[in-house]
VOGU-3710 file (C-alpha; in Angstrom, 3 decimals, decimal comma):
1> mmsyslgidk> -23,607/24,605/12,869  -25,024/21,050/13,348  -23,740/18,866/15,954  -23,995/14,959/16,105  -24,146/13,090/19,048  -27,413/10,478/18,283  -26,887/8,886/21,841  -26,097/5,217/22,988  -29,700/3,691/22,808  -31,538/5,370/20,374
11> tlgiaclgit> -32,176/3,289/17,020  -30,334/4,316/14,261  -31,554/4,777/11,297  -29,222/4,361/7,569  -30,167/4,579/4,147  -28,394/4,171/0,778  -27,562/6,915/-1,916  -26,113/4,912/-4,708  -25,615/1,661/-4,592  -23,078/0,792/-8,016
21> hphtsgrvra> -20,384/0,499/-5,882  -19,224/-3,072/-5,403  -18,574/-2,300/-1,509  -22,133/-1,262/-1,500  -23,227/-4,797/0,185  -20,588/-5,112/2,417  -21,263/-2,264/4,322  -24,883/-2,792/4,048  -24,728/-6,158/5,709  -22,085/-4,601/8,370
31> fqrmantrfl> -24,804/-2,283/9,114  -27,542/-5,163/8,946  -25,496/-7,103/11,624  -25,443/-3,976/13,995  -27,776/-4,264/17,042  -29,875/-0,533/17,255  -29,449/-0,074/13,663  -32,323/-0,224/11,064  -32,299/0,276/7,065  -34,662/2,712/5,857
41> gaydespllt> -34,381/2,695/2,022  -31,785/3,197/-1,382  -31,686/5,156/-3,996  -30,066/5,032/-7,224  -30,250/6,423/-10,553  -29,062/2,774/-12,066  -31,796/-0,217/-13,190  -29,513/-2,364/-10,874  -31,166/-0,730/-7,887  -34,222/-3,470/-8,044
51> pfvdalgles> -32,119/-6,535/-7,664  -30,038/-4,741/-5,208  -33,118/-3,996/-3,051  -34,770/-7,480/-3,297  -31,395/-9,193/-2,606  -30,215/-7,103/0,199  -34,133/-6,608/2,035  -34,589/-3,050/1,520  -37,338/-0,533/0,274  -36,688/1,776/-2,988
61> rskadiladp> -37,239/5,182/-1,860  -36,225/8,552/-3,811  -33,318/10,851/-2,958  -35,384/13,685/-1,963  -37,556/11,156/0,714  -34,256/9,443/2,187  -32,782/13,245/2,445  -36,098/14,730/4,375  -37,189/11,709/6,602  -35,887/12,849/9,874
71> dvhavlihpk> -35,304/9,194/11,205  -32,567/8,716/8,954  -29,651/9,554/10,540  -26,754/8,474/8,372  -26,421/8,139/4,714  -24,054/5,459/2,782  -22,870/7,207/-0,149  -21,971/4,866/-2,919  -22,712/5,845/-6,990  -20,335/6,552/-9,478
81> shlmadwaie> -17,893/8,698/-8,802  -19,075/11,725/-10,741  -21,645/11,559/-8,341  -20,342/10,897/-4,814  -19,237/14,664/-3,998  -22,620/15,989/-5,321  -24,501/13,564/-3,593  -22,624/13,627/0,238  -22,855/17,673/0,107  -26,719/17,461/-0,473
91> aleagkavlc> -26,892/14,939/2,535  -24,532/16,972/4,399  -26,656/19,856/4,080  -30,088/17,745/4,647  -28,366/17,403/8,342  -27,424/13,599/7,642  -24,019/11,635/8,994  -22,152/10,394/5,684  -20,168/7,471/5,036  -19,026/7,689/1,519
101> ekpagrgssd> -16,936/5,640/-0,575  -13,168/6,650/-1,278  -11,793/8,205/-3,356  -14,774/10,587/-2,324  -15,375/12,000/-5,876  -13,379/12,189/-9,531  -10,203/14,563/-7,838  -9,131/17,019/-4,991  -11,822/19,364/-6,948  -14,830/17,364/-5,254
111> tarivetver> -13,124/16,471/-1,841  -12,678/20,185/-1,750  -15,991/21,027/-1,705  -17,044/18,104/0,544  -14,595/19,454/3,176  -16,080/23,109/3,015  -19,434/21,538/3,399  -18,321/19,794/6,612  -16,662/22,856/7,890  -19,992/24,695/7,277
121> tgglfqvgyc> -22,329/22,462/8,534  -20,514/20,224/11,422  -21,681/17,338/9,937  -20,374/14,111/10,532  -18,325/12,752/7,021  -16,160/9,752/7,071  -14,184/8,174/3,669  -14,668/4,330/3,366  -10,822/3,770/3,172  -11,988/0,165/4,919
131> wryapsvdkm> -7,974/-1,509/4,585  -6,529/1,292/7,694  -9,044/-1,051/10,222  -6,539/-4,045/9,945  -4,989/-4,687/13,418  -1,465/-4,487/11,388  -2,382/-1,456/10,810  -2,816/0,081/14,085  -0,246/-1,629/15,390  2,359/-0,031/12,894
141> qevlkagrlg> 0,851/3,066/13,910  1,757/2,174/17,893  5,482/1,319/16,896  6,299/4,494/14,674  4,471/6,593/17,390  6,572/5,123/20,382  9,802/5,329/17,977  10,218/1,700/18,285  12,132/1,488/14,737  14,250/4,032/15,940
151> kvlqvrahag> 14,520/7,410/12,869  12,846/6,068/9,752  14,627/6,799/6,646  13,290/5,005/4,122  9,946/3,319/3,646  8,833/0,733/0,454  5,196/0,091/-0,051  3,719/-2,099/-2,899  -0,087/-2,487/-3,381  -2,158/-3,774/-6,792
161> cshgeagtdh> -5,182/-4,206/-8,256  -6,687/-7,938/-8,533  -9,718/-9,871/-10,366  -9,112/-8,130/-13,397  -10,610/-4,750/-11,909  -7,989/-2,682/-13,616  -10,184/-3,129/-17,153  -13,331/-2,600/-16,094  -15,774/0,485/-16,675  -15,442/1,121/-12,649
171> mrrpgdigga> -11,724/1,885/-13,279  -12,344/4,069/-16,722  -14,979/6,703/-15,172  -14,667/9,821/-17,059  -13,247/12,854/-14,930  -11,920/10,625/-12,625  -7,561/10,946/-11,923  -6,677/7,413/-13,596  -8,014/4,051/-13,896  -6,375/1,560/-11,234
181> mfvigchtid> -3,501/3,625/-9,851  -6,412/6,268/-8,365  -9,096/3,838/-7,308  -7,396/1,306/-5,454  -3,988/2,281/-5,160  -5,322/5,678/-2,870  -5,997/2,780/-0,573  -1,829/3,040/0,016  -1,564/7,003/0,020  -4,128/6,512/2,831
191> rillhfgmpn> -1,787/4,682/5,088  1,170/6,293/4,257  -0,447/9,645/5,235  -1,833/8,148/8,041  1,460/7,090/9,470  3,960/9,727/8,078  1,934/12,965/7,010  2,106/14,783/3,647  4,986/14,644/1,477  7,048/18,016/0,362
201> svnaritkfp> 7,277/16,739/-3,175  6,818/13,731/-5,158  8,164/11,549/-8,246  6,209/9,290/-10,301  5,986/7,167/-13,359  2,633/5,631/-14,077  2,897/3,483/-17,073  0,316/2,133/-19,796  2,059/-0,956/-21,644  0,575/-0,934/-25,105
211> avfdassred> 2,482/-4,163/-26,289  1,116/-6,223/-23,519  -1,850/-5,095/-22,554  -4,979/-3,364/-24,731  -6,560/-0,114/-24,239  -9,338/-1,588/-21,874  -7,236/-0,382/-18,610  -5,657/3,294/-18,190  -2,529/2,192/-16,659  -0,824/-1,292/-15,885
221> aagailnydd> 1,882/-0,418/-13,462  3,496/2,875/-11,310  6,268/3,675/-9,174  6,340/6,335/-7,442  8,703/8,805/-4,596  7,239/10,678/-1,962  9,790/13,102/-0,645  10,010/14,360/3,017  12,403/16,225/4,793  13,617/13,111/7,401
231> kivtidfmaw> 12,635/10,275/5,087  12,123/8,931/1,463  8,898/6,760/0,728  9,108/4,604/-2,446  5,722/3,006/-3,831  4,945/0,742/-6,645  1,448/-0,785/-7,615  0,924/-3,176/-10,266  -2,904/-3,235/-11,794  -2,850/-7,133/-12,760
241> dplpwteswd> -2,105/-8,193/-9,480  -2,448/-12,761/-9,974  -3,477/-12,962/-6,301  -7,289/-12,667/-5,317  -7,399/-10,646/-2,668  -4,388/-7,806/-1,134  -1,944/-10,918/0,330  0,914/-9,138/-1,830  0,247/-5,623/-0,306  2,604/-4,415/2,132
251> itaygtegvm> 3,976/-1,264/3,841  7,623/-1,811/5,240  9,369/0,918/7,124  13,099/0,690/8,033  14,594/2,509/10,904  17,888/3,066/12,663  16,761/0,701/15,476  14,346/-1,840/13,650  12,620/-2,986/10,754  8,373/-3,281/10,419
261> hsrplpasyk> 6,375/-5,051/7,364  2,662/-4,813/8,066  -0,031/-6,424/5,404  -3,717/-5,852/5,471  -5,060/-8,841/4,323  -4,859/-11,765/5,816  -3,744/-9,230/8,453  0,564/-9,836/9,572  3,010/-8,121/10,727  6,788/-8,727/11,613
271> iydsgknghq> 9,153/-6,626/13,403  12,943/-6,522/13,698  14,775/-5,060/17,020  18,193/-4,118/17,011  18,026/-4,859/20,937  19,066/-1,264/21,658  15,450/0,334/21,858  14,363/-1,737/24,703  13,057/-4,742/23,082  14,931/-7,899/22,699
281> egwtewnets> 17,328/-8,297/19,510  15,341/-10,377/16,603  12,523/-10,523/15,036  8,534/-10,781/16,163  5,489/-12,117/14,085  2,098/-12,060/14,116  -0,976/-13,346/12,285  -4,622/-12,740/12,585  -5,974/-16,069/13,207  -9,566/-15,928/11,481
291> fpeiwavrkt> -9,570/-15,942/7,962  -12,781/-17,479/6,637  -13,354/-16,143/3,259  -11,172/-14,185/0,574  -11,524/-10,313/0,145  -13,892/-10,641/-3,116  -16,327/-13,491/-3,604  -18,971/-13,646/-6,435  -20,653/-11,474/-8,948  -23,847/-11,152/-8,528
301> vyspeiaeig> -27,146/-9,822/-10,704  -26,413/-6,496/-8,817  -22,672/-6,240/-9,329  -22,190/-7,985/-12,422  -19,044/-6,737/-13,217  -16,783/-6,959/-10,118  -17,092/-9,290/-7,719  -18,979/-8,444/-4,723  -16,985/-8,743/-1,000  -17,017/-11,970/0,594
311> npvyfdrear> -15,187/-11,237/3,736  -16,773/-8,720/6,010  -14,206/-8,252/9,050  -12,997/-4,548/7,587  -16,724/-3,478/7,068  -17,511/-4,332/10,364  -14,581/-2,716/11,650  -15,396/0,413/10,093  -19,314/0,353/10,976  -18,545/0,405/14,760
321> afaealrsga> -16,384/3,442/13,994  -18,548/5,340/12,038  -21,326/4,410/14,376  -19,471/5,373/17,749  -18,745/8,835/16,297  -22,458/9,406/15,409  -23,850/8,311/18,441  -20,894/10,108/20,785  -19,959/13,088/18,714  -16,238/12,203/18,201
331> psnvpatqah> -14,515/12,928/15,608  -14,463/11,183/12,137  -12,042/8,772/11,997  -11,107/9,355/8,298  -12,210/12,545/8,286  -12,756/14,875/4,566  -9,640/16,487/4,473  -7,526/12,737/4,858  -9,602/12,418/1,291  -8,938/15,481/-0,223
341> ninivlealf> -4,784/15,041/0,718  -4,993/11,825/-0,590  -6,413/13,126/-3,821  -3,907/16,074/-3,934  -1,034/13,543/-3,595  -2,507/11,600/-6,725  -2,805/14,351/-8,581  0,373/15,006/-7,985  1,700/11,836/-8,853  -0,301/11,463/-12,107
351> assqkdgaev> 1,357/15,398/-13,001  4,741/13,735/-12,583  4,429/10,949/-14,743  3,298/13,084/-17,123  6,414/15,499/-16,947  8,772/11,965/-17,520  8,872/11,509/-13,786  9,958/15,368/-12,833  9,725/16,861/-8,982  5,824/18,180/-8,320
361> sltr> 5,748/19,773/-5,378  2,789/19,899/-3,322  0,647/22,882/-2,437  -0,594/22,984/1,031
//
């Protein structure tokens, strides 16, 4: 079994396997800003590789060269979804640490293979659920663990897909569980599982409105219920969010002694305390003070279909977490098991929708 502990002072060598995901340039730049780190090439089967490496100042290399290079300690996996699991497994078996774009494949069959490889090799694998690096997410986790809200009985979550992404090829990959609800909605499932764990069962309606939108999108809106022994979580999702980033995204937890709203970007939270939980009665509000750029900025020659990421803050935080785990030998911040559980939940949601919202139990 391999062991990862690169050390504090050693230069971290990183390379890209796959560059077609719109998050790739944001992650590359995050590591380029990091001290004691260098990029050692990029590979993709796409013709977009040449403009990508030219724009980011990287070297084009073969996959075999990257995986055989002892100075490459970690790889960023960012190809199309049907290649994510295969390339991640190749990298892990070659002794590389892996930061893989979410959802880490087309469904649970892919993530199950990744989980098995991580267990077999002992490799470091982190999934790119970048939205969980908002301070408002950390605060909600802190509040929930402390029991500040009393007994949480109900949770409501909203998310959406903006910039017209729902109608792009990126959201219509063959073999994927679904479209926008899968590729973007998975961020919300990540947060629900982070805060509350796996549900017992789900109900869902994932809807296409043919009289309103053409066939370019797989789904246009969704509503879901996640059933727990002690709470109910409701999720709603819109594939055509008019806001240009995630301002509409919100998770609200309702407890017997308080209520908390949490939004990722611009990061904010709002907490109501009953006065019976050791905190003064009333509302506490917090907003992140710096918001220099919107999330997605512009299309480029290497990202012609979807605008590349302009706001670097979450990729910087994510890159630090990955590098710290690699250098110290600490566990992955977002492990393969999390990606697998998210895909299990999503598959159950789509299965429920196909049964007109009937309850689907989760196999654990």
